[in-house]
C-alpha positions, 0 to 999 in steps of 0.5 A: 671415260675415266673421271678427271684426276688431279695431277700430283702437285708440281713445285711452286717454282715451276714457271713453264708456260705452254702456248696452246694455239694461235688464232685460226686464220681467216676467222677474225673476231672483234678485239673486245668480243670476250663477252659476246656469245659465239658458236663453238664445237669442241669434242670431249677429250683430254683437257689440253686438247679441248682447250687447244680446240677452243682457243683456236676457235675463240682466237684466244691464248691460254697459258698454264704450266704443262703438269697442271693439266696432265691426266685431266679430261674435258666434257667438251661443249657444243653451242653458243658461249661467251669466252668465259662461259666456254672456258668454264664449261670445258673446265667442269670437274677439273678443279681448275678455273680460268683467269684473265691475264690480258687482252685475249690471254687467259691462265689456269689456276687451281680452285682453292681447298676449303677446310680440308675438303674439295670445293664443288666441281673438283673431281678426283678418284676420292672426291664425292662429286663428279661424272657418274658419282653418287652425288650426281645420282649416277648421271654420267655426262660423257661417253668415253668412246662412241666407237669411230666418233670418239668421246661425246656427251651422252646427251648429244649422241643420237643413239640409245645409250646407258652408262654404269659408272664406277661409283655405281659398279662399286655400290652394286657390289658387281662381280659380273655383268649379271649384276649390272644388266639385271638392273638395266631396263633395256636388257633381259638376262638370257643366261647367267654367268654361272652357266659358263657363257659370255655375257648373254642378253636379249636386247630389243628382242634379239638374244642368245648366247652370242647376242651381246657385242663386245668392245674394250675401250672402243676396240671390237672383240668377239663374244667368246672373248668376253670371258676375259672381261672383269668388272673389277678393272672396269671404270664404266660399262657403256651399253648401246642398244640397237645396231652399232655397225657404223660405230664399232664394225660388224655387229648383231642388232641387239646391242653392244657393251663397251668396257672402259678400262680403269686408267692411271690416277695422278694422285696416290690412290689405294683401295682394298675390298674384302667381300662375299658374292653369295654363299661361301664365295669370298673375294679380295680386290685391290685397286692401286694407282698413282704417279710414277715420276714427279713431273706427271709424265708417267702414272699407273693403275694396278688391279688385283683379284682373287675369288673362290668358294661355293656360290648360293647354289649348292655344290657350285663353285666359282673361282677367279684370278686377275692381275691388270696393269695400265700405264700412261705416258704423257710424252707431251701436251699433244701426245699421250700413249697408254699401255695395258696388260692383264692375265685373267682366269675364271673357273666354274664347277657345277654349271647352272643347268641348261634345260632341254625339253623334247616337248614344251608340254613336259616343262614343270612349273618353276615352283616345283623345282629346287632352284638352289640345287644342281640339276647337273654334275658338280664336276661339270665345268667351264674354264677360261684363261685370257692374256691380253696386252694393248696400246693406244695413242692420242696425238694432236697434230695441230689445231685442225687434225688429230690422230687416234690409234689403238691395237690390242692382242689377246689369247684365250682358251676355253674348256667346257664340259656340260651335263643335261638335264634333258626332259623327254617325258613328264616329271623325269630327266636324264643328263647327257654329257657334252664334252668339248675340246679346249678352244684356243683363240688368238685375236687381234683388234685395232683402229686408226682414225684421223679427226679434223675440226674446221668450219666452212662458212657458218657450218662446223665440221668434225670429220672422221676418216679411218679403219677398224679391223678384227682378226680371230683364229681358233684351234681345237683337237680334231678328234675331240668327240668320241662316240661314247659321249652324249649318253646320260651320266646318271643312267636311266631317267630319274624323277625331277625331285632327285638331283643325283651326283655321280663320279666323273665319267671317262671321256676324251676331249682329243689329243695330238695336233690342233687344227684351225676350227674357225677364222674370222676377219672383219675390215671396216672403212669409215667416213663420217662428219658431224655437221653443226648448223647452229645451236639447235641443229646438227647432223651426223652423216657417214658410211662404212664399207664392211667386209666379213671373211669367215671360215668354219670347220667342225671336226665332230663328224669326221665322215661328214665334216661341216666346212663353211666359208664366206666372204661378203662385203657391203657399204652401209649408211648412217644418217642422224639428224639432231635438234636441240630446241633448248639446251637441256633437251636433245631430240634425234632421228637416226637410220643405220644399217649393218653387216653381221655374221650369220651365226654358228649352229649350237651344240644341241642342233643336229647341224652343230658347227654349221656357219650361216651366211652373213646378214644385213640388218637395218634400224630406224630410231627416234629419240629424246634425251633431257636433263631435267633438274638432276635427272637424265630422261631418255626415250627411244622408239625404234624399228629393227628388221633382220633375217631370222635365225633359230633352232627349229623343232627338228633341232636344225639351226636355220635362217628362215624369214625375217624378224621385225621388232618395234619397240619403245625404251624409256629411262630415268636416272638421277636425283628424284629428290636430294635424298632419293636416287633412282636408276629406272625405266622400261622397255615395250616390244612388239616383235614379229616373225614374218616371211618364214617357211611355215606360214602358220608361224608368220606373225608370231613372236620369237621365243625367249623374248619378253615384250615388257621389261620394267626395272627400278633401282633406288637409293635413299640417303638417311639424313639423320644418319650421315653416311647411311644409305638404304638401297633396293629395287624391283625388276619385272620381266613379262611373259615369254613364248618357248616355241615357234608356234607360240603355243606355250608361254612362261609366266611373267615374274618380279624379283626384289632386292634390298640392301644398305651401305654405311660409309664412315671415316677411319683415321684419315681414310674411308671405310664403306660397308655394303650389303645386298639381298637379291631375290628377297622373297626367294621367287622361283621362276623360269628366266627363259625357256632354258634356265631357272632364275637364281635363288635368294642371294646375300652379298656383302663387302667392306672397302677401305680407301686410303 
């Protein structure tokens, strides 16, 4: 959710008054009951809609000039409040306060500005205090879009969730999700972005190059589409760990990342950042926003990016370009329409090496390798280009019903050519060539939800009825793999002490007509009800009817083209029980099922391109979330059971047996002291493969899954040097198995970061200098069975806000 913004100041002569709501029929309140506490349930939404919902439930009238609330959001509320307390809770962070004008009639006015600074509680893009800000210890109160359930307070969600706010994204100098998930205690990095893949994580023991589900402002997109997601135009990144099928549609059980797009500002905002992401890789990022008209009906946000140069790995280059535009149209206080469009390009030359071992006994120690050198060719590349446009609308039909609708379309292309290394004997490797046809994909995603809030006797309801859908079509050249490929570009095997570079070899990626290589259509129909019994107890009951239609045709082997087609549907429940013994503590129990695609055999599998049948997974979760002082503490205990898919020792991608993962997640985010901020936590896993074809492997752990993760990122505000902050962290990953028989393991590893930032005024503007050294000790380690960890990297930047 974008932080609430001040609208542009309206003329003082404006006397336009809006009557937000009438008393709810059949729910009379006593004439002098403003001080009496009653139970209210108002979802997190725009300030105008939140006040309308509250006014209806409280049988009051709130009057104010329409432009006063343009662009502002409210965290909502749930529980026992007096009228004054309820209004104050809804207005937190808006810069407004409620004043009583008469019998059950209230107005709004701005909180005065003191000595040229914003008073406590006022939040705009330049303000220091607010949801997810440095001053709050990066604690975010709200989730912008909990899938089908819409906006909710983070503490009230009966799911394990974490939020990386805009302030933290800036201070981490994040230029990819690697920079974010490296510090997330629930995420184990599977492959770095420099390998050319989409964001790849292992979460709750489920991982791989396509493990992380992706959403943009609540709209589901395929994993490949993640190449078109940049951190620079992201307001906040929301991570849901575990099953998300009820919330977002068909999804694998590991987790889902929801990218929340930066929305327009209603005060003028300009920011320019010049930075270095490591090595000689420099970037320039511009972020601009403001009103388009004087009435506050239109506002915009424009983000521009250019990045190029060699990274901290010798001979590796990374180049990115972006233009991203968002526009708000406030048609009325009841209807807002939002538009966005973007063009993004990403190019990598000299891909981070994917290692293949014919026998795990041949794996050398990481300390014997040069982690800052290429074990592939400098011309090996991954390119993708994404064009995207979307529209969404929020429409309050009346005091009971509202509509949420969104639709986005995008076209992206990906080209990928990769070389080795392949280790078939101890101490020596070759570099086979893997050249893939350009993949062109058109993808469409949309949802339509009808929300209603009402009471039946003492029970409060928020019912959601709606549909989520996604459709993707991929095309490639039919003749894209000639027979001369897969040979070693460096010839016979060479020593691991060598990293030979050769001229680009000739190969073909196809030509002529393109053919449909895959199609995927998902349809998800949902009915859910958030039922509030009283201040302590509530429940979420829901069900989804999900359909997956998939077609896949790999044209690599023309004689035996691997064509697969599936059409499967199922109805899945979601049941959550929420108990709040005290206002600062939320406990919950959740059961959820979900349908997901079965996966497609990777390039190195002998059945490459074969699609497996859709699968059904289920999850039990118990959790607690507590606001203790200025920190948010979360705890989740879970059990997930799903079909087990993997590439076996015969290099066949199979679905064999089940994988059952039990685990615990714990996190602490916020202000440990007024000067010390921490973002920390740990994950403990007990993953197990069972009911497999090989009885000897039953009870073993899946490969490339660490049973322990422990991470802490900290900031210390030096009181004697105002504006100066010391940053740093320690990130531990436990040992991992690299074969199904669990005969070979990778050692655990810990890396350290250290950095600083300094914020100082420049005339009437603000300049922020940031620096971070990651992997401070230049630790050499295996990230997992396929990738080496990154070398020591120094990043720095200067941001001017004006």
